[in-house]
N, C-alpha and C positions, 0 to 999 in steps of 0.2 A: 610556469607551464611545464608540462611533461615533455621529455625528449622524444624525438622521432628518429627511427633508424631504418635504413634501407636494408632489408634482409632478402632481397630478390634472389641472390645466388647462394644462399646458405642452406645447409641440410636441415635446419630447423623448420623450414617451410613445410616439409613433408609431415612433421609431427603435429601440425595444426590442421591438416586436411586440405591444404590448398594445393592446386596444381602448380607445377613449376612453369617458368617461362614468362610470367608477367612481371610488372613492377609491383613489388609488395612492400608496403610501409607498415611498421609496427610502432605503436605508442605504448609506453610503459609507465607504471606508477612509481617506480624508483629508477633513477637515471641509469642508462647503460654504462657499464664500467669502461673507462678509457683503456684499461688493460686487457679488455676482451680481445682475444686473437682467433679463437676457434669456434666453429658452429656449435659445438657442445656447450660452450659457456652460455650461449643464448638461452638455454633451457632454464637457467637460474634467474633470468630476468623476468619481469612480470608485465608483459604487454597486455593492455586491456582492449585495444582496438587494432584491427588489421584492415588494410585496404589493399586490394589487388586489382590492378588495371591490366587487362589482357590485350593481346594484339588485335583481337576482333572488336575492341572498343568496349567490351563489357566490363562493368565495374562491380566488384564483389566487396561487401562489407561483412565482417564477422561481428555479429551482435552479441555482446556479452550479457545483456539483461534479458529477462524473461517477458514474453508477450502474453498478457492475460486480459486483453481488452483495453490496455493502457496506451496502445499505439506506439510503443517504444521501438518496434521493428520498422516503423515508418519514419518516426521523428529522428532517430539517431542517424540513419543514412542521409536524410534530407539536408542536414547541416553540412556534412562533408560534401555532398553533391553541389550545394549552393556555393560554398567557398571555392570549389574546384571548377565551377562553371561546367558541370557535367550535365548530360542529357538524362533526365529522370527515367526515361523509358529504358535506359541501358543499365540501370542499377538493380542489383539483386542482393539478397541477404543470406548469409550462412550463419546458423545458430552455433554459438560457442558451447563446448562442453564445460563442465565444472572444473575449473583449474585456476590456481592462484596466479598463473601467468597473465590472466586477463584482468587482474586487479579486483576490486570489490564488485561482485556480481549479485549481491543481495538486492532484489527488486522490491524494495519497500521504502516507506518513509517519504514517498513522492520526491525522489531525489535523482533519478537517472539523468534527466536533462540538466538539472542544477549542478550535478557533479561533473558531467562530461561535456557540457556545451562548448566551453572555450577550447578544450583539448580537441574536440571534433572539428572546430573551425580551423585550428592550426593544422590538423591533419590534411584537410582539404586544400588549404592555402599552400601547404608544402608540396603536395602533389602537383598543383597548378604551376607553381614556380619551377619545379623540375621539368615539367612538360614544355614550358616556355623556353627554358634553357636548352632543352634538347632540340626544339625547332630552330632556335637561333643558331645552334651549331650546324644543323643540317643545311640551313639556308645560307650560313655564313653572314649573318646580319646581327646588329646589336639587339640585345634582349629587350631593350625599351621600345623597340619597334614592333613587338609582338604582344598580343593579348589573347586570353582564352575566352571562347564564346561557344556555348552549346556543344561541348565535346570536340571542339576544334581549336587549334591555335591559328590565329589570323594575323597576317603581316600587313603593315600599313599599305603595301602595294596592292592588297586585295587577295593575294594567294593564301590558301589555307591548307591545313593538314589535320587529319583526324587524330585523336588521342592515341588510338590503338597503333597507328603507324609510327609513333614515337617511343613505344615501349622499349625497344631494343637499345636505344640510346639512353633513355631516361634511367633505366635500371643500372647503368654503369656510373651514374653521377653521385656525387656526394650530397648529403642532405644539407640544404642551405641553413646557415646559422640563424638567419632572421628572415621572417616572411611578413608581408603586409596583408592584413585582414581587410575584407571588403568593408566599404562604408555601408551601414545598415540600409540606407536608402536604395542601394543597388541589389538588395536581396531579391532573389527570384523564387525561392521556395520557403525560406524562413519567414514566418508571419503570414503565410498563405493558407490555402485550404487543400491539403493533399488527401487523396483517397488512400485508405489503408492498403498496403501491399498484399495483405492477406485476405482482403474482402472477397475476392472471387472464389478462393478455396473455401472460405466460410460458407458461401452461398451454395456452391456446387457439391459440398460434402467431402471434398478431397483433403481438407485440412486435417492434420494428424494431431489429435490430442492424446493425452496419456491413455485413455480408455480405448483408443483405436489401435494401439500397438499390438502386433501379433508376431510371434516367432515360431519356427518349426518345433513341434512337440511341446509347446507351451501349455502349462496347466494353470488352473485358476484356484484362488484361495479366498475363503471367507473366514473371519475370525470372531469367535465369541469372547468378549472381554468382560471383566468384572463390572457390574453396574455401578459400583462405588469406586471412585478414583483411588488407584494404587492398591486395590484389593488383589487377592491371589486365589488360585485354584486350590481347593482342598482335595477334591476327587472328581472323576468324571466317568461316564459310561457312554461308549461310542457304538454300542451294539446296533441301535436303530439307525444310526447315521450310515454305517457301513452297508446297510441293506438298500440304500437309495441308489438307483441306477446312475452311474457316472461318477460316484464317489470313489476315490482311489485310496485315501488314507486320512487318518486323523492324528494330529500331533500336538503336543503341548509346547508352547513357546514361552520362554522366560520373560519376566519383566527386566528390562535393562534400565538401571537406575541412573539415568542421565536426563537432562531437560528434554532432549529430543529422542530419547530411547523408546523402544517398544513398550507398551503397557503390559504385554504378556496376555496369555489366554489359551484357548483351544482353537486350533486352525483345522479347517476341513479343506482337503485338496481334492479337486475334481476335474473332470474333462470339460465342464462348462461352468459358467458363473451360476446358472440356475441350480445345477446340482449341488454346488458348493453352498449356496444360500439355503436350500432345503435341508441339506445335511447339517448345517449349523442349527437350524430350528429343531432338529431331532435330537440334539445333544442333551444329555442329562448331566448337569454340572452342579456341584456344591462349592460355594465360594466362601473364602475367608475374607469378610468384608473390610476388616481393618478398622483403624481409628476413625476414618471419615464417614462411617455409617451413621454417626450421630448428627451429621450435617443436615440441618433443616433451614432452608433459605429464608423462610418467613421469620423464624426465631432469630436467625443470624442478623437479618435486617433490623430487627428491634434492638439487638445488642449494639450494633455499630451506630445506630441512631442515638442511643443513650450516650455512646462515646463522644459524639460530636456536640452534645449539650453540656459538656464539661470541658474545662481547659485541656488543651493538648500540647504536643510538642510545637514550639514556636519555630516557624519557617521564615517568617518575615515580620518585622516590627518597625514601622516608620511612624514618627510623630508620637502622639499620646492618645491612644484610642479611648481610654477610660475617661479622660478629660473631655473628649469630643462627645461621648455619650452623656456625660453629666450636663453639658451645656446645650444639649440638643433641643430643638423646638419640637421635633417628632422622632420617635424611634420606630423602625420598621424591621420585622423579623420574618424569616421563612425557613422551612426545613424541606429538603429535597431527598427523595429516595429513587434510585434507578437500579434496575435488576441486572443480572447477568445477561449477556447477549452472545450469540454465536454467528459464525460467518455464513453458513449454508451456501457456498458457491454452487453454481449449477452442476459442475462436474465435481463429484465427490472425490476425496483422496484416493489415489490409486498409484500403483507402480509396478513395473516389470523389472525383475532382477534375474540375472543369469550368472551364477557363481560357477566357475570352472577352476577347481583347485584353489590356488591362492589369488585368483583374479576374479573380478566381477564387473559386469557391464549392466548399467541401469538405464531405463527409459522412464521418465517421470515428469509430470507437470509440477515443477518445483520453482519456487521463488528464490531459493537459496541453494544453488547447486554445489557450492563449496562446502557449506555446512553438511549437506547431504553426503558429499564425498568423505568428509571427516568421520561422520557417524558410521558409514559402511566400512571404511578402512579400519577404524578402531574395533568394530565388531569382529571382522575377519582376522584382525591382528596381522595385517599384511602391509605392503608399502603403498603409498598414495598413488604412485604411478601405475599400479596394477588395478586401480578402480577408475572406471570411466562413467561419468554421469552425463547422459544425453537429455537435454531439456526439450520436452515437447511443448506445444501450445497448451495454455492453461484455460480451462473453462471457468474462469473466475478464481480468485485467490483470497483477496482482502486480508492477507496476513496469515491465514490458516496454512497455506502451502509454503510458508517460510519455515515451518516446523516439520522435518522429514521423518517423523516416527513411522509413518506408513511405508516409507522406502526401506527402513531398517527391517520391518516385518517381512518384506518381500525377499531381502537378502538372507535373512534367517531361514526362511522356508526353502529357498533354492538350495542352500547348503545342506539342509536336513534331508531334502528329497533326492539327494544324489546328483547335484549339479545340473538340474534341469531348469529351464526358465519358468519362473512363477510370476503370475500377475495377481497381486493382492488388490481386491476391490472392496471399498467400504460402501455399505448401503447408506441411504439417507439417515436411517435410524442410528447406524454406527456413528455417522458424522455428527449428529446432534447430541447423542448420549455420551460420547467418548472423546470429545474434542478439547480444544483449548478455549477458554471462555473469556469474553470481555468482562472486566471486573465489575462486581456489584459495588454500589457506593451510597453513602449517606452524607449529606452536606447540611450545615447550618450556617445561615447568613444573617447578619445584623448590621444595620446602618443607621446613621443619624442624619437628619436634615436640619439645616439652620432656618432662620426666619424667612429667608428668600427662596427656600426650597432647594438649596444646593446641598450636595452630599458632603458632610464634614468628617464622617468617620465610617470605616468599612472593616467589618470582621468576617472572615471566611474560614470556616472550620470544616474539614472533611476527613472521612475515614474510608479506606478501600484496600482490599488485598492487592498488594503490588505484583506487577509482572515479575519483578525480581525474585519473588517467592518460588517461581518455577525453576529458577537457576540456583538459588541458595536457600537451604533450610533455615528456618528461624527468622525470616524477614517478615516483620509484622507492621511496618510503616511504609508509606509511600516513598519512592525514590526521588532524588532531586529533580530529574526531568519530569516526573509525574506531578511535582509541586509547581513547576515553572509556569504552567498555563493558568494557574491561579495567582501566583505571586507576581507575575509579570502582566497582570491585567492592565490594559492601556487606558486607565482612567486617571484624571488629574485630581487625586484625593490626598490631602496632606497627612491624614491619620489612617493608617492601614495596618491590619494585623492578619496574618495567615497562620493557622494552626492545623496540625494533623493528628488524628486519633488512631488508636491501635486497631488493626484488622488482620485476623489470621486467615490464611488461605486454606480452603478445603477441597478445591478443584484445581485443575491445571489452568493458570491464568496466562493469557497470551494477548498479543497486540491484535487489534481489529481495526479496520479502516477508520482512521482519525484518532484512535486510541484514547488518550486521556482528555482530548478536546471534546469528546462526546459529553461526559458528565459536567465538565467545567464550562464548556460553551453553553450548555443548557441552563445551569443554575445562574451563571453570571448574567445572561441575557434576560431570563425571566425575572430575576430579582431587580435588574435595572428598570424593567418595565413596571414592576410593582412600585418602585420608588418614584417613577414619573407620575403614576396615578396618585400616590400619596401626596406628591407635591402639586397636584392638579395642573400638570404641564403636558404638552404634546410629547409623546414618546420620542419622536424624531428630534425635536429641538432639545429635549432633555438629554438625549444620548449624545448629541454633538457637543453640548455644553459639558457633559460628564467627561468626554474624551479630552476636551480642553484645547489649549492652544497648540499650534503646529510645533512639533519638536521631534527629535530623535531620542527615543527612550533609552535610558542607561540600563541595560540588562547584561547578564553574563554571556549571552549568546554572541557569537562572532558577528552575525548579521543583526543589526539593530532595527527595531521596527519604527516606522515613521507614521506618526499620528495623522498627518495630512493625507496620506494614502488611505488610511483607515476611514477617515471621514469622507473621503472622496467616493469610495465604493458605496457607502451608505447613501450619500446624496444621489448618486447615479441610479441605484436601485429604487430609491424613493421617487425620483423623477419619472423613471420608466413605468413604475406602477401607478403613477399619478396619486401619490400619497395624499390622503385627506379628501379625496374626491367623494361625492355623494354616492352611496351604494344602496342597493335594494334592501328592504327590510330583512333583518336576520343575517346580513353580510357584514364583514369587517376585515380590516387588514392588521397584520402584526409584523414586527420587524426584529431582526437580529443581525449583529455584525461581529465578526471574530477574526482574529489573526492566528494562523497556525501554519506550520511548514513554510514559514517565511512569506506567506501569501495573505492577501487581504480580501475577505469575502463578506458580502452583505446580501441578505435575502428579505424580500417582502412577500408574505404569504396572504392570499385572499381566501377566506372561507365563508361558508354559510352554515348556520346551525338552525335548522327548521324542524319543529316537532321533535327536538332532542337528538336529531341525527346530523352528523358532521359531514360536510363535503368540502374538499379543497378545489378551488376553481383555477387559481393562477399562482404561479411562483415566479417572481422576478429576481434574478440573481445577477450581481455584478462581481467580477473578480479582477484583481490586480495581481498578476503573477509574474511581473517583469516582462522581459522579452518573450514573446510567444513563438514557438517553433511551428506548430501546426494548429491553426484555429479550429479545425474540425475536431481534433482530439480534445482540446480544452472544452469546447462546447459539449461534446459527448460526455466528458467526465463530469461536468457540472449538472447535466441532465441526469446522469446515473447517480450522482451524489444526492440529488433531490429525491429520487425514488428510494434510494437506500435510506436516507434520513426519514422519509415518510414511513417506510416500513418499520423502522425502529420505533418511531413515535406512535404509530397505530398499534402495532402488534408485538414488538420486540420484548420478549420476556422468557428467560430460562430460570426454572425453579428446581429445587432439590428437596426430596423427602426421604428420610432415612438414608441419606447419602447418595441416592440415585437421582439422576436427572429425569424429570417427569415428562418433558416434551419428547417427541419422536419423529415428526415429519412436518410437512408444510400445512397440515390441517390444524396443528396446535402451535406451530411457530410460523406464522403466516408472513407472506410478503404482500406488498401492494399489487393488486390485480389491475388489469387494463382499465376496467370501468372506473376504478378509483383514481387513476392517474390524472393529474391536472395538466393544464397548458403550462409549459416551462419556457421562460424567456431568459436568455443569457446575453449579457454584454461583457465583453472583454476589454479591459482598459488598455489603450495603447501606451506602451512604455518602452524605454530604452535601457531600463535597469536590468541587472542580471536575472536570468530565469529562476523562478522559485517553484514550489510544489503545486500540483494540480489535482492529482487523483484523490486526495483526502480532504483538503480544506473546505470543500463545498458541503460536507456532511454536517458539521456541528451547528450550523445556523438554522437548519430546517425545523427541527423539533421546537426550539424556543420561539421562533417566529410564528409557528403554528399555534402554540399554546397562548402566546400573546394576542393573536388574532381571535382565538376562541373567547378569551377574557373580554375583549372589546365587544364581541357579539352577544355574549351571555351574561357578563358580570361575574363569571365563575372562573377562577384560576386553578390550574392543575399543576401540582408540584411533583407528582410522581407519575411515572410512565410504566406501561403503555396506556394509551387512551382507551383501548378496548376494554380495560378493567371497569370503565365507567359507563358502558352501554352507549357510547357515542357513535359506534360504527355498526 
C-alpha cells in the first residue's frame, strides 16, 4: 500500500490549489522520503490523491482521473467517504491538473477503481483514525471508546463531536502506522447506488466541457489537414479566406513527427468558430499526399486476408495441432474481416491554449493530462512546471482523447498568434477523417471435432496493423498484448496454435473502447457457435463444456482468470434471458461470453429477422467485476457498452480510397438511434474480489451474440461486419 502523509502545515498545500487551515492528507505513488525535512522537498514526491477536511466539516477530494461519463468523480470520493464514515452530502471534488505528483492520471484501460481502490480505502481509514484520536485527546478518554459515524465522532457515553470541530487537533497528529479497514458488510456507499455528483450540472447546463471554455480576447481556430495521413502542404492560397468577415489570419502549422504530435496543415484564426469554419472551406490548398495515398482499404483487406491463409509467426503452440486435424471427425473453418472504426465522441476534440512567453496554460477534455503536458512542454522547449493542464469534463472519450494532438495544435497557434488564447475546434468531419482508428483485421480459424463433438484442435491466425505502429516505425506485426486475448482464450483445448500475419499500417492506429477484444471477442464467440452447430449441440451447453472444468488459468498476466467466474456470468445471463424458451416466429437468441480487463461478461441477445429486416428486442448482460463501488455506474456502463457494441455491429465501418477516409459524419458513420435501441437488462454479480474493469468489457460480447442470434433465426451466419452491408437494417 502507498504511504500517506499529513501535509496540513506545509507550503506545498498552496501549490496544489487547496486552501490552508484544514486537515490535508496526501497519498503518493512512491514512498515519502524519511529524509524529507522541508516543504520544498514535497514537490518531488508524487501524491495521487489528496483529502482536505475543513473546520466547517466540508470534505474535499482532488480527483486525479478524468470524468467522461465513467462516473469516476463520484466513485473515487465515495470509497474514501465510506471508510471515513463521512456524510456524503458534505463531500465535494476538485479536479487535478496534469502533473506527475498525482501518479498515473491516464483514464483508460478501465483501471481507475482497479488501481486506486485499496489506496482510497486506506486514505479514508487513516483520516477516520486520526479524527478518533483527536476526539479522544479532547475528551481525555481511551480511543477504543470512540467510533466514527456520519461525520461525527461518538463516545460510548453518547456525546459526539463533528469532524470539522476536530480539525485543529487532527492536523497536528502523526499519521498512524497501521489502520483497520471496514468489514465490507458495513459499507455504506461502496456497493450502493450513488447519483453522479455532476448530474445536476449536466442537466442544468452549467457543467464545463472543453468546448464551453472562454477567456478574454480568445480567438478560434479551424485547421485544414491533408486528406491522407502524414501528407504535407505543397502550397496554398488564402485570398478568399481573408475576405470572410471575422477571419483574422491564416497560418501554416508544421507536422510534428511524434505519436501525439500535430498532423500539420493550414489554420484559420477567427473571432468565431463559424468564421473559422467558413474560412477553412474557402482555402485553396495543394497537398503532397505522400506514400499513404496508395492506401485502398478494400485491397488492403484482401491482402491481409491472404496473409492469414498461410502460416504466420507462431505466438502460441500447445500440443500437436496437425495431429489433431489428421484424427478429426470433422473440420470446421471460418474467415473473419472487420473494418477500421473510429471513436466519434459527442464532443469533438478541442482545446484552449494560452502561451505567454515560455509558459502555457491549457484547458482541454483530455484523458491523459500528463502526456498532454509532455507534448506541450516539448513543443515549447520549456520546463514542465511552466505548463499547466486543466482537465475539463469530457463529452465522451473512448480512447480518442488519450491522444493530445489537438492540444498541441492549440499551443502552436497561441504561440504563433502572439501569445493570445486560442481554442482549436475539430468539426465532426475533422474527427472522422483525421483521427486515430481502431485497427482493421482479418482472421482465419480452423478447429477439429472428435467423434463426441468435442473440440480437439484449435488454430487462430490473424493479421492487423498494430497500435505500436503509431509509436514506432516499421512495426508490422501485432504486439504481445494484442496477441494475448487470442492466446489466452479460456477454453479447455489440448491442441492449440496461435499465429500472426504481417500487416502494415497506413493510418494512425489507436486504442478504442475495448481495443483488441473487439475483433478477438467477435471471432472467438462466432466461431465457437459455429462449432456448436457443427457438433449438433446447444450453444450454451457446448460453450460451458468448451470452457471446461473450474480452474485458474495459467497466463502471463498478474491477475489470473477464473473459469468458474466465466461460466457463472454465462449461466446468469442465460437464466435471466430464459435461454431456450419458445419464441415467436422469426425470433431467436444468441450468446457470447468474454474475459477482458480482468472482468467476466456474458450477453444474450434476442432478435427478430422478418422480411429480411433485423430488429434487436432484448439484451441480457451479466458482469462479474469483483467488488462494485457504485452499481449505478456499472449498470450505466453496461447499457452504454450494449449501445456502443450494437452501433459497431450495425454500422461501424471506416474505409479509405486513394489514401483518404471516405466517411465524414453521422450520416455515413452511423450510431444506433433511439428506435433501434433494445431493452437492456443488467445483472451485477455480487463479489468480494478485488475490483476490475467496467467501462470496456461489456462491448466485445454484443456483436457476436447478435450474429449468433441472426444465424439461429435465419440459418445465415455473418463473418464480416457491419451488418448494414447486407441490407439487414
